C-alpha positions as CSV (number, residue, x, y, z in Angstrom):
1,M,-15.3,16.8,10.7
2,Q,-16.9,13.3,11.5
3,N,-16.6,11.8,8.2
4,W,-12.9,13.3,7.3
5,E,-11.6,10.0,6.4
6,Y,-14.0,10.4,2.8
7,W,-12.2,14.0,1.6
8,P,-10.5,14.4,-1.1
9,W,-6.7,13.4,-0.1
10,Q,-6.0,16.7,-2.0
11,L,-8.5,18.8,0.5
12,F,-7.2,17.1,3.6
13,Y,-3.2,17.5,2.7
14,I,-2.9,21.8,2.8
15,P,-2.0,21.9,6.0
16,I,0.9,19.3,5.0
17,F,1.9,20.8,2.4
18,F,2.6,23.8,4.0
19,Y,4.6,21.7,6.8
20,F,6.5,20.3,3.7
21,I,7.3,24.0,2.3
22,W,8.8,24.6,6.1
23,L,11.0,21.8,6.0
24,V,11.9,22.3,2.6
25,I,12.9,25.8,3.6
26,K,14.7,23.8,6.9
27,S,16.7,21.4,4.4
28,R,17.3,23.9,2.0
29,S,16.6,21.3,-0.5
30,L,13.0,21.0,-2.7
31,F,14.0,17.3,-3.0
32,F,15.6,16.5,0.4
33,F,12.9,13.3,1.1
34,F,14.9,11.3,-1.5
35,N,17.5,10.9,1.4
36,S,14.5,9.4,3.4
37,N,15.0,6.0,1.9
38,P,18.5,6.3,-0.3
39,G,17.4,2.9,-1.9
40,I,14.0,3.8,-3.3
41,E,13.6,5.9,-5.8
42,S,12.7,9.5,-4.5
43,G,12.5,7.8,-1.4
44,G,9.4,6.3,-2.2
45,L,7.3,9.8,-2.4
46,L,7.0,10.5,-5.6
47,I,7.0,7.5,-8.0
48,E,9.0,4.1,-7.3
49,S,9.8,0.5,-8.9
50,K,7.5,-2.0,-7.3
51,K,9.9,-4.5,-8.6
52,K,12.7,-2.6,-7.3
53,I,11.3,-2.5,-3.7
54,L,10.4,-5.6,-3.7
55,D,14.2,-6.8,-4.6
56,L,15.3,-4.9,-1.8
57,L,13.5,-7.0,0.8
58,P,14.0,-11.1,2.0
59,A,13.4,-12.8,-0.7
60,H,11.2,-15.5,1.4
61,L,9.2,-13.3,2.9
62,I,7.4,-12.1,-0.3
63,P,5.1,-13.5,-2.7
64,K,6.3,-15.9,-5.5
65,T,6.2,-12.6,-8.4
66,E,7.3,-11.7,-11.7
67,Y,7.7,-8.9,-13.4
68,F,6.6,-7.9,-17.0
69,E,7.5,-4.9,-19.3
70,Y,4.8,-3.8,-21.4
71,P,3.6,-5.0,-24.3
72,S,3.8,-8.7,-22.6
73,S,1.2,-11.3,-24.7
74,L,-1.2,-13.7,-22.2
75,D,0.6,-16.4,-23.8
76,E,4.3,-15.1,-22.4
77,V,2.5,-14.1,-18.8
78,I,0.8,-18.0,-18.7
79,E,4.0,-19.5,-19.5
80,S,6.2,-17.8,-16.5
81,M,3.3,-18.6,-13.8
82,K,3.6,-22.3,-15.2
83,T,7.7,-21.5,-14.7
84,K,7.0,-19.7,-11.3
85,L,4.6,-22.1,-10.1
86,I,2.3,-18.8,-9.9
87,R,-1.6,-20.2,-9.7
88,F,-4.8,-18.7,-9.7
89,P,-6.3,-16.6,-8.1
90,L,-3.5,-14.1,-8.3
91,I,-2.8,-10.4,-7.9
92,V,-1.7,-8.2,-10.7
93,K,-0.8,-4.9,-10.2
94,P,0.8,-2.1,-12.2
95,N,4.8,-1.6,-11.7
96,Y,4.3,2.2,-11.0
97,G,1.2,3.0,-9.3
98,E,-1.1,4.4,-6.0
99,R,-3.8,4.5,-3.9
100,G,-4.8,0.6,-5.3
101,W,-4.7,1.9,-9.2
102,K,-5.2,-0.9,-11.5
103,V,-4.5,-3.5,-8.7
104,E,-7.1,-6.7,-9.3
105,K,-7.2,-10.1,-7.8
106,I,-7.4,-12.4,-11.2
107,E,-9.6,-15.8,-11.2
108,D,-8.9,-17.1,-14.1
109,V,-7.2,-16.8,-17.7
110,N,-10.2,-14.9,-18.9
111,E,-9.8,-12.4,-16.4
112,L,-6.3,-12.3,-17.3
113,K,-7.3,-11.5,-20.7
114,V,-9.5,-8.6,-20.2
115,Y,-7.0,-7.0,-17.7
116,L,-4.1,-7.4,-20.0
117,K,-5.8,-5.9,-22.9
118,N,-7.0,-2.8,-20.6
119,L,-3.1,-2.2,-19.2
120,R,-0.8,-0.1,-20.8
121,I,2.6,-0.1,-18.2
122,D,4.8,-2.3,-17.1
123,F,3.1,-4.7,-14.4
124,L,3.4,-7.8,-12.0
125,I,2.0,-10.8,-11.0
126,Q,1.9,-12.0,-7.6
127,E,0.8,-15.3,-5.9
128,F,-2.7,-14.1,-3.6
129,I,-1.7,-15.3,-0.2
130,D,-4.6,-15.8,1.6
131,Y,-3.8,-15.3,5.1
132,P,-6.7,-14.0,7.3
133,I,-5.2,-11.0,8.7
134,E,-4.0,-8.1,6.8
135,L,-2.0,-5.1,8.4
136,G,-0.1,-2.1,7.4
137,V,3.3,-1.7,10.1
138,F,4.7,1.6,10.2
139,Y,8.2,1.7,11.0
140,Y,11.3,3.4,11.1
141,R,15.0,3.5,12.3
142,M,17.3,6.0,12.1
143,P,20.4,5.8,10.2
144,G,23.1,4.1,11.6
145,E,21.3,2.6,14.0
146,Y,20.2,-0.9,15.0
147,N,16.9,-0.6,16.4
148,G,14.0,1.5,15.0
149,K,10.3,2.0,15.7
150,I,6.7,0.9,15.1
151,S,4.9,3.9,15.6
152,S,1.8,2.8,13.7
153,I,-0.4,-0.6,13.0
154,V,-3.5,-0.3,11.0
155,I,-5.4,-3.6,10.6
156,K,-7.2,-3.6,7.0
157,E,-11.1,-5.0,7.5
158,L,-12.3,-5.5,3.8
159,L,-15.4,-4.4,2.5
160,F,-17.8,-6.9,2.7
161,V,-21.1,-7.2,3.3
162,I,-23.4,-9.7,5.9
163,G,-26.5,-11.6,4.8
164,D,-29.7,-11.7,6.5
165,G,-31.0,-15.2,4.3
166,R,-33.8,-12.1,2.6
167,S,-32.0,-9.5,0.7
168,S,-30.0,-9.7,-2.4
169,V,-26.1,-8.6,-2.5
170,R,-27.6,-5.6,-4.5
171,E,-29.9,-5.1,-1.9
172,L,-27.1,-5.2,1.2
173,I,-25.0,-3.1,-0.6
174,L,-27.3,-0.1,-1.2
175,E,-28.4,-0.3,2.7
176,N,-24.6,-0.2,3.6
177,S,-22.9,3.2,3.9
178,R,-19.7,2.1,3.2
179,A,-20.2,-0.2,0.7
180,F,-22.8,2.1,-0.9
181,I,-19.9,4.8,-1.9
182,H,-18.5,1.9,-4.3
183,F,-21.6,0.1,-5.6
184,N,-20.9,1.1,-9.3
185,E,-17.5,0.0,-9.3
186,I,-18.6,-3.3,-7.5
187,K,-21.6,-3.8,-9.8
188,K,-19.2,-3.4,-12.6
189,R,-17.0,-6.2,-11.9
190,H,-19.2,-8.8,-10.2
191,P,-22.4,-8.4,-12.2
192,D,-23.5,-12.0,-11.6
193,L,-23.5,-11.2,-7.4
194,M,-26.0,-8.5,-7.2
195,N,-28.7,-10.8,-7.4
196,L,-27.2,-13.6,-5.0
197,I,-29.2,-14.4,-2.1
198,P,-26.6,-14.3,0.6
199,L,-27.6,-17.0,3.9
200,N,-28.4,-15.2,7.2
201,G,-25.2,-14.3,8.9
202,E,-23.0,-15.4,5.5
203,K,-20.2,-12.9,4.8
204,I,-19.8,-12.2,1.5
205,E,-16.4,-10.1,0.3
206,L,-16.8,-7.2,-2.3
207,V,-13.5,-6.0,-2.7
208,P,-10.3,-8.2,-2.4
209,I,-8.0,-5.7,-2.3
210,G,-7.2,-3.7,1.5
211,N,-7.0,-0.2,-0.3
212,H,-9.1,2.6,1.6
213,S,-9.9,4.5,-2.0
214,R,-11.4,0.6,-2.6
215,G,-13.7,1.1,0.3
216,T,-11.4,-1.2,2.6
217,T,-11.9,-0.3,6.5
218,F,-8.8,1.2,8.6
219,L,-8.9,0.3,12.5
220,D,-6.2,1.2,14.7
221,G,-4.1,-1.9,15.7
222,C,-1.4,0.2,17.6
223,H,-2.2,-1.9,20.5
224,L,-0.6,-4.9,18.5
225,I,3.0,-2.4,18.5
226,S,5.3,-4.8,21.0
227,P,9.0,-5.8,21.7
228,E,8.6,-8.9,19.9
229,L,6.9,-7.2,16.6
230,T,9.4,-4.1,16.7
231,S,12.3,-7.3,16.7
232,V,11.0,-8.9,13.9
233,F,10.8,-5.2,11.7
234,N,14.1,-4.5,13.2
235,K,16.0,-7.4,11.3
236,I,13.7,-6.9,8.2
237,S,14.6,-3.6,7.6
238,L,18.8,-4.0,8.7
239,E,18.1,-6.9,5.7
240,T,16.3,-4.2,3.4
241,R,19.5,-2.2,1.8
242,G,18.9,1.7,1.5
243,F,15.6,1.4,3.9
244,N,14.9,3.7,6.9
245,Y,11.4,4.8,6.5
246,G,7.7,3.1,5.6
247,R,5.0,1.1,5.9
248,F,5.0,-2.8,5.3
249,D,2.0,-3.9,3.8
250,V,1.6,-7.5,5.3
251,R,-0.9,-10.8,5.6
252,C,-0.2,-13.2,8.5
253,K,-2.3,-16.5,9.9
254,S,-1.7,-14.8,13.2
255,I,-1.1,-12.1,15.5
256,E,1.3,-14.6,17.5
257,E,2.7,-16.1,14.4
258,L,4.0,-12.7,12.7
259,N,5.2,-11.8,16.8
260,K,7.5,-14.8,15.9
261,G,8.6,-14.1,12.9
262,R,6.3,-16.9,11.4
263,N,3.8,-17.5,8.6
264,F,3.5,-13.9,6.7
265,K,4.0,-12.1,3.7
266,I,5.0,-8.5,2.9
267,L,2.9,-7.6,-0.2
268,E,4.8,-4.3,-0.4
269,L,6.7,-1.6,0.8
270,N,5.9,2.0,0.5
271,G,8.1,4.8,1.6
272,A,8.2,8.4,1.9
273,K,4.5,8.9,0.8
274,S,3.3,6.1,3.4
275,E,1.1,7.4,5.7
276,P,0.5,6.2,9.4
277,A,-2.9,4.9,8.2
278,H,-4.7,3.9,11.6
279,I,-5.3,7.4,11.5
280,Y,-8.6,6.4,8.7
281,Q,-10.4,4.3,11.5
282,P,-14.0,5.8,11.6
283,G,-14.3,8.3,14.3
284,F,-10.2,9.1,14.6
285,S,-10.3,13.3,15.5
286,I,-8.8,15.1,12.7
287,R,-6.9,16.9,15.1
288,S,-5.0,13.5,15.8
289,A,-4.8,12.8,12.4
290,Y,-2.6,16.1,11.6
291,K,-0.5,15.7,14.3
292,T,0.1,12.7,14.1
293,I,1.0,13.0,10.3
294,F,3.0,16.2,11.1
295,F,4.9,13.8,13.7
296,H,6.1,11.5,11.1
297,W,6.9,14.0,7.9
298,N,9.1,15.8,11.1
299,I,11.0,12.0,11.5
300,L,11.2,11.7,7.5
301,Y,13.0,15.0,7.9
302,Q,15.1,13.7,10.2
303,I,16.4,10.5,9.0
304,S,16.9,12.4,5.8
305,I,19.3,15.0,6.9
306,A,20.8,12.3,9.4
307,N,21.7,10.6,5.5
308,K,22.6,13.4,4.5
309,N,25.5,14.2,7.6
310,L,26.3,10.1,6.8
311,G,28.0,11.5,3.3
312,I,24.3,10.7,1.0
313,A,24.0,14.5,-0.7
314,F,20.7,15.9,-1.8
315,P,19.9,15.6,-5.2
316,S,20.4,17.9,-7.5
317,Y,17.2,20.5,-8.8
318,K,18.1,18.8,-12.0
319,E,17.9,15.3,-10.4
320,G,14.4,16.1,-8.7
321,M,12.8,17.2,-11.6
322,K,13.6,14.9,-14.1
323,T,12.2,12.2,-11.3
324,W,9.3,14.7,-11.1
325,R,9.0,14.9,-15.0
326,K,8.8,11.1,-14.4
327,Y,6.3,11.0,-11.9
328,K,3.9,13.5,-14.2
329,F,3.7,11.0,-16.7
330,Y,2.6,8.0,-15.1
331,K,0.3,10.0,-13.5
332,R,-1.3,11.2,-17.1
333,L,-0.6,7.5,-17.7
334,R,-3.2,7.0,-15.3
335,R,-6.0,9.4,-16.0
336,N,-5.9,7.6,-19.3
């Protein structure tokens, strides 16, 4: 059970699926979770537009971002970058996507050209925020209340190797159990890096995207939860219309600055599909992981019921199935 963090998510979620069915029975709605975040499509569980979520957030807290409908030409993107003052390197991501699918750091025009050639979906370009600390802050607030809670913080340690002055990056990757899993992907993306021999103690970042499926190590950062930090996210939550439950993915200059509400940016806000990602800390027990996830699903249920009691009706079966078909469409698109 020690390596359960590498299990396919479909396997890990089997017990959670049965708990979900119990919540469906209690709520008498297959799509009760839509109410967890009324301002986000499907509450953020099935499918949600990244652009529409970013539009909900205070503008000064998000990176410079531009939205493009498919198909958009390279010239259109470059012209928009000039207008919005977005420079390389930058982040490109699909407007609909999950688990880091096609999220890339793009270094120059040639890389952008290749990326757009292989994309068949609306997308965003976003300025790259090079702050040194990346966190996932899980926050929830009951409807009608002014104060919420931070229930989880994950510290994201991007995939890297450390040089010894003798070995190539290829050799270092093959000797690193975590990096080895992603060897083929890294080799494909960075072929010129393979034969580089880093200096002794030199850190070589292999994947710039902070996603667990891309090799990022998730570390338990719950010790960082404080009244000061909770106050920061209370303010953000109250300014984000229709949001009650989810995870803020942020980059900051320091924890001290974040606690003061300064020098940080929200890269994404994920709704009902969010996980309290500190559970993926290596060595975290699977029993504790399930206990934590069940707790959060129960909170999601309580929030959904509370919003219903405030007059926000659960979606009809027809409305829910329409969203489900949309979700399946984009899921097929990701497979192609």
